[in-house]
C-alpha positions as CSV (number, residue, x, y, z in Angstrom):
1,M,46.1,132.1,-60.0
2,A,43.7,130.5,-62.1
3,P,42.7,128.2,-64.1
4,V,42.9,128.2,-67.8
5,E,40.8,126.4,-70.3
6,F,40.6,125.9,-74.2
7,V,37.1,124.8,-75.5
8,N,37.4,123.4,-79.1
9,V,39.2,126.5,-80.0
10,R,40.0,127.0,-83.9
11,K,41.4,129.6,-85.7
12,S,41.5,130.2,-89.2
13,F,42.9,132.5,-91.8
14,G,40.7,132.8,-94.5
15,A,40.4,129.3,-96.2
16,T,43.4,128.0,-94.0
17,A,43.1,126.3,-90.9
18,I,45.8,126.8,-88.4
19,I,44.1,125.5,-85.0
20,K,41.7,122.9,-85.5
21,G,39.7,122.0,-82.3
22,V,41.8,122.2,-79.6
23,N,40.7,121.1,-75.6
24,I,43.0,121.7,-73.2
25,D,42.5,122.1,-69.3
26,I,45.2,123.7,-67.5
27,N,44.8,123.8,-63.2
28,D,45.4,126.7,-60.9
29,G,48.8,127.0,-60.5
30,E,50.0,124.1,-63.1
31,F,53.3,124.9,-64.9
32,V,51.9,123.7,-68.7
33,I,54.4,123.8,-72.0
34,L,52.9,123.4,-75.3
35,V,55.8,122.0,-77.5
36,G,55.9,121.2,-81.3
37,P,57.6,121.7,-84.2
38,S,57.4,125.2,-86.1
39,G,54.0,125.8,-87.9
40,C,52.1,123.5,-85.4
41,G,50.1,126.2,-83.4
42,K,51.6,126.4,-80.5
43,S,52.6,130.0,-80.7
44,T,49.0,131.1,-82.2
45,L,47.2,129.5,-79.0
46,L,49.5,131.5,-76.7
47,R,49.0,134.6,-78.3
48,M,44.7,134.1,-78.4
49,L,45.0,133.3,-74.9
50,A,46.9,136.8,-74.3
51,G,44.4,138.2,-76.6
52,L,46.7,139.1,-79.2
53,E,44.7,137.3,-82.2
54,N,41.0,136.9,-82.3
55,I,39.5,133.4,-82.2
56,T,37.5,131.7,-84.9
57,A,35.3,129.5,-82.8
58,G,34.9,127.9,-79.4
59,E,36.1,129.3,-76.4
60,I,38.8,130.5,-73.5
61,R,38.4,131.1,-70.4
62,I,40.6,132.3,-67.5
63,G,39.3,131.5,-63.9
64,G,36.5,130.4,-65.5
65,K,35.3,133.7,-67.3
66,V,34.9,133.7,-71.3
67,V,37.8,136.1,-72.6
68,N,37.1,135.7,-75.9
69,K,36.0,139.4,-76.8
70,M,37.9,140.6,-73.7
71,P,41.0,142.9,-74.7
72,P,44.5,141.7,-73.3
73,K,44.9,144.3,-70.7
74,E,41.6,143.0,-68.5
75,R,42.5,139.5,-68.9
76,D,44.9,139.5,-65.9
77,I,48.2,138.1,-67.7
78,A,51.7,138.8,-68.1
79,M,53.6,137.7,-71.0
80,V,57.4,137.2,-71.5
81,F,58.5,137.5,-75.0
82,Q,61.2,136.1,-77.2
83,N,63.1,139.2,-77.5
84,Y,62.8,140.4,-74.5
85,A,61.1,143.7,-75.4
86,L,62.9,146.4,-73.0
87,Y,62.6,149.6,-73.6
88,P,66.6,151.0,-74.2
89,H,66.4,154.3,-72.4
90,M,65.2,153.1,-69.2
91,T,66.7,151.4,-66.2
92,V,66.3,148.0,-64.8
93,A,63.8,149.2,-62.4
94,D,62.0,151.3,-65.0
95,N,61.2,149.1,-67.1
96,M,60.2,146.3,-64.3
97,G,57.5,148.8,-63.1
98,F,56.6,150.6,-66.4
99,S,53.4,148.7,-67.0
100,L,52.1,149.6,-63.1
101,L,52.9,153.2,-64.2
102,M,50.8,153.1,-67.0
103,N,48.0,151.9,-64.8
104,G,48.3,154.8,-62.6
105,V,49.8,153.0,-59.8
106,A,51.7,155.5,-57.2
107,K,55.7,155.7,-57.3
108,S,56.1,154.4,-53.8
109,E,53.6,151.3,-54.2
110,I,55.7,150.6,-57.6
111,E,58.9,150.7,-56.0
112,A,58.0,147.9,-53.0
113,K,56.9,145.7,-55.8
114,V,59.6,146.0,-57.9
115,A,62.4,145.4,-54.8
116,P,60.7,141.7,-53.8
117,A,60.4,140.7,-57.3
118,A,64.1,142.2,-57.9
119,E,65.0,140.2,-54.9
120,I,63.7,136.9,-56.3
121,L,65.4,137.2,-59.6
122,G,69.1,138.7,-58.2
123,L,68.4,141.9,-59.7
124,T,68.7,143.8,-57.0
125,K,72.5,145.4,-57.8
126,L,71.4,145.8,-61.2
127,L,68.5,148.3,-60.6
128,D,69.8,151.6,-61.9
129,R,71.5,149.6,-65.0
130,Y,70.2,150.1,-69.1
131,P,69.6,147.0,-70.8
132,R,72.6,147.6,-73.3
133,Q,74.6,147.2,-70.0
134,L,73.2,143.4,-69.2
135,S,74.1,140.0,-70.7
136,G,71.0,138.0,-72.3
137,G,70.2,136.0,-69.1
138,Q,69.9,139.1,-67.1
139,R,67.7,141.0,-69.8
140,Q,65.6,137.7,-69.4
141,R,65.4,138.3,-65.7
142,V,64.3,141.8,-66.2
143,A,61.4,140.7,-68.9
144,M,60.5,138.1,-66.0
145,G,60.5,140.5,-63.7
146,R,58.1,143.2,-65.4
147,A,55.8,140.0,-65.6
148,I,56.0,139.1,-61.6
149,V,55.6,142.7,-60.2
150,R,52.0,142.8,-62.2
151,D,50.8,139.8,-60.0
152,P,48.8,138.2,-62.9
153,Q,46.7,135.6,-62.7
154,V,48.2,133.6,-65.6
155,F,52.0,133.8,-66.7
156,L,52.8,133.2,-70.4
157,F,56.0,132.5,-71.9
158,D,56.7,132.4,-75.8
159,E,60.2,130.6,-76.5
160,P,62.1,133.4,-73.8
161,L,65.2,130.9,-73.9
162,S,65.4,130.7,-77.6
163,N,68.2,133.8,-78.0
164,L,70.4,132.1,-75.0
165,D,73.4,130.2,-75.4
166,A,73.2,126.8,-74.5
167,K,74.9,126.9,-70.9
168,L,72.6,129.9,-70.1
169,R,69.4,128.2,-71.3
170,V,70.2,125.3,-68.6
171,Q,70.6,127.9,-65.9
172,M,67.4,129.7,-67.1
173,R,65.3,126.7,-67.4
174,A,66.0,126.0,-63.6
175,E,65.3,129.6,-62.9
176,I,62.3,129.7,-64.1
177,K,61.2,126.2,-62.7
178,E,62.3,127.7,-59.4
179,L,60.5,130.6,-59.6
180,H,57.3,128.8,-60.7
181,Q,57.7,127.3,-57.5
182,R,57.7,130.0,-55.4
183,L,54.9,131.8,-56.9
184,K,52.5,128.8,-57.6
185,T,50.9,131.3,-60.4
186,T,49.4,129.3,-63.3
187,T,51.9,129.3,-66.2
188,V,51.7,128.5,-70.1
189,Y,55.0,128.0,-72.1
190,V,55.7,127.7,-75.6
191,T,58.8,126.0,-76.8
192,H,59.9,123.7,-79.6
193,D,62.6,122.4,-77.6
194,Q,61.6,119.1,-76.0
195,I,64.4,119.4,-73.4
196,E,62.7,122.3,-72.0
197,A,59.5,120.7,-72.0
198,M,60.6,117.7,-69.9
199,T,62.5,119.5,-67.5
200,M,60.5,122.0,-66.7
201,A,57.0,121.2,-67.2
202,D,54.0,119.8,-65.1
203,K,52.2,118.9,-68.1
204,I,52.9,118.8,-71.8
205,V,50.6,119.6,-74.6
206,V,52.3,118.2,-77.8
207,M,51.0,119.7,-80.8
208,H,51.5,119.0,-84.5
209,D,49.6,120.6,-87.4
210,G,46.8,122.8,-85.5
211,I,45.8,119.3,-83.4
212,V,46.6,118.3,-79.9
213,E,48.5,114.8,-80.2
214,Q,48.6,114.3,-76.7
215,I,48.4,115.6,-73.0
216,G,50.2,114.4,-70.2
217,A,53.3,114.3,-67.4
218,P,56.8,114.3,-69.4
219,L,57.4,110.6,-68.2
220,D,54.2,109.6,-69.5
221,L,54.5,111.0,-72.5
222,Y,58.1,109.5,-72.7
223,D,57.2,106.1,-71.5
224,R,53.5,105.9,-73.2
225,P,53.9,107.8,-76.5
226,N,50.0,107.7,-78.4
227,N,51.3,107.2,-81.7
228,L,54.4,107.7,-83.9
229,F,54.5,111.4,-83.9
230,V,54.6,112.0,-80.3
231,A,57.2,108.9,-79.9
232,G,59.4,110.8,-82.6
233,F,59.5,114.0,-81.1
234,I,59.8,113.5,-77.0
235,G,63.0,112.0,-76.1
236,S,66.5,113.0,-77.3
237,P,68.1,111.1,-79.3
238,A,65.0,110.0,-80.8
239,M,63.2,107.0,-80.7
240,N,64.4,104.7,-83.2
241,M,61.8,103.3,-85.6
242,I,62.1,100.0,-87.5
243,D,59.5,99.3,-90.0
244,G,58.5,95.3,-90.3
245,T,55.7,93.0,-88.7
246,I,55.2,90.4,-86.5
247,S,56.4,87.0,-86.8
248,P,53.8,84.4,-88.5
249,T,54.7,81.6,-86.0
250,D,55.6,83.6,-82.9
251,P,53.4,86.6,-81.8
252,K,56.7,87.6,-79.4
253,T,58.9,88.3,-82.2
254,F,59.2,91.0,-84.7
255,L,60.7,90.4,-87.9
256,T,62.3,93.6,-89.6
257,L,61.9,94.1,-93.7
258,K,65.5,92.0,-94.0
259,G,64.1,89.4,-91.6
260,T,65.9,90.1,-88.5
261,A,63.9,88.6,-85.5
262,L,63.8,91.2,-82.4
263,P,61.8,90.7,-78.7
264,L,58.7,91.8,-77.9
265,A,57.8,91.6,-74.4
266,K,54.6,90.2,-75.0
267,P,52.5,89.0,-78.1
268,V,51.1,91.6,-80.3
269,D,48.1,90.7,-82.4
270,A,49.2,91.7,-86.0
271,A,47.2,89.0,-88.2
272,G,48.0,89.3,-92.0
273,G,51.3,90.3,-91.8
274,R,50.0,94.4,-92.1
275,P,52.9,97.0,-91.7
276,L,54.4,98.2,-88.2
277,V,56.9,99.9,-86.6
278,Y,59.3,98.6,-83.6
279,G,60.0,101.8,-81.4
280,L,63.4,101.7,-79.4
281,R,64.8,104.2,-76.9
282,P,68.2,104.6,-77.7
283,E,69.0,103.8,-73.8
284,H,67.2,100.7,-74.1
285,V,70.0,98.5,-74.9
286,R,73.0,96.5,-73.4
287,L,75.5,94.9,-74.8
288,D,75.5,91.3,-75.4
289,P,78.1,89.1,-77.0
290,N,75.3,86.7,-77.6
291,G,73.1,88.9,-78.4
292,I,71.7,90.6,-82.2
293,P,74.6,91.2,-84.3
294,A,74.9,94.8,-85.2
295,T,77.7,96.8,-87.4
296,V,79.2,100.1,-85.9
297,V,78.9,103.1,-87.9
298,V,79.7,106.1,-86.0
299,T,80.6,106.6,-82.3
300,E,79.8,109.6,-80.1
301,P,82.0,109.3,-76.7
302,T,80.4,112.3,-74.7
303,G,82.5,111.1,-71.1
304,A,79.3,110.1,-69.3
305,E,78.4,107.6,-71.9
306,T,78.8,106.6,-75.5
307,M,76.6,106.8,-78.3
308,V,76.5,104.6,-81.3
309,I,74.9,104.8,-84.7
310,A,75.2,101.0,-85.8
311,H,73.3,99.0,-88.4
312,L,71.1,96.3,-87.3
313,G,68.4,94.5,-89.1
314,G,68.5,96.9,-92.2
315,S,68.3,99.6,-90.5
316,D,70.9,102.6,-88.7
317,L,69.7,102.6,-85.1
318,T,71.0,105.2,-82.7
319,L,72.1,103.4,-79.3
320,V,73.0,104.8,-76.0
321,F,75.7,103.0,-73.4
322,H,76.2,104.1,-70.1
323,E,79.7,102.9,-69.9
324,R,82.9,104.1,-71.8
325,I,83.3,101.1,-74.7
326,Q,86.0,101.0,-77.4
327,V,84.6,100.5,-80.8
328,N,85.0,101.5,-84.0
329,P,83.4,102.0,-87.6
330,G,82.9,98.4,-88.8
331,D,83.3,97.0,-85.5
332,K,80.8,94.0,-85.1
333,L,78.5,94.1,-81.5
334,G,76.1,91.8,-79.9
335,I,73.1,94.3,-78.7
336,A,70.5,92.7,-76.3
337,I,67.2,94.6,-76.0
338,N,65.0,95.4,-73.3
339,A,61.9,94.1,-74.6
340,A,59.3,95.3,-71.9
341,A,60.5,98.9,-72.5
342,V,59.7,98.5,-76.7
343,H,56.9,100.0,-78.3
344,V,54.9,98.7,-81.2
345,F,53.1,101.2,-83.7
346,D,50.8,100.6,-86.3
347,K,52.1,102.2,-89.2
348,Q,48.9,103.1,-91.1
349,T,47.5,104.8,-88.4
350,G,50.4,105.9,-86.4
351,Q,48.5,104.5,-83.0
352,R,50.4,102.5,-80.6
353,L,49.2,99.0,-80.1
């Protein structure tokens, strides 16, 4: 196990900058997820950590040692890919132990390492099978087992669950998290799925356009996003964003562009009527017959909760109610907003006020 550090890391392809000065500290034994939309640079950053991409500038350190020019095999890392990368002509046991075989490890020692890894991953009864005889989830476990037997300082995961169906992704999320809790190995995990990031990570790094937007614990990012990008990216359904300004007569009232008054928990200093954005999570509302009027556009009952898209203050908002409500398109609702959970952002800079 070892800490990992990215120090002002940059990556360019010709004149095009892909990574633009990234600084990240990953503690020993921490599970860190790099998350962001396609093209944000998260996979490139992981590949540079693995030694599969050269670094244009900056330093990457593993266990305090600069590894910029160190080949992948000397970095003491193990990587799990999206496409499993299993050898089809080898059994599960041979796939798991292949890297050790290539390093000249004795067969008896390989078997001694493969057996406990297979036990951890529930693969003991499958060691004699070939990849074609396995399900997608089982193949992903074999790929993880191949990484475990190497006993590396750092595990790297590159979108390992993208090829699995929804139910299996949920199962594998729990299994990977449980595996980390057992092994306590420093783990860097890349995904574009913010639900994976929220449910698995000790710490999330939100990336956008080659820069780090925010680093923090999952609930810290959810409750205190630094800017509009993080606020809109973290959370499902996404945060509602409503354009408007602060009332000139009441600094605790936000006025939408249509003049609808929305509550704030404390005064916001936004002199001159500068444009702002009112951020409201879908679950931070409740029904109130005397509340802000809204018109139902679509209802989506899921059983445990009811999601409603409603027109309010000139915008269509997504609202989540944790009870079953019977409403139809065109119905009128009264909405009460939890003002203490509201965020206000500067529209021009995107920063939270």
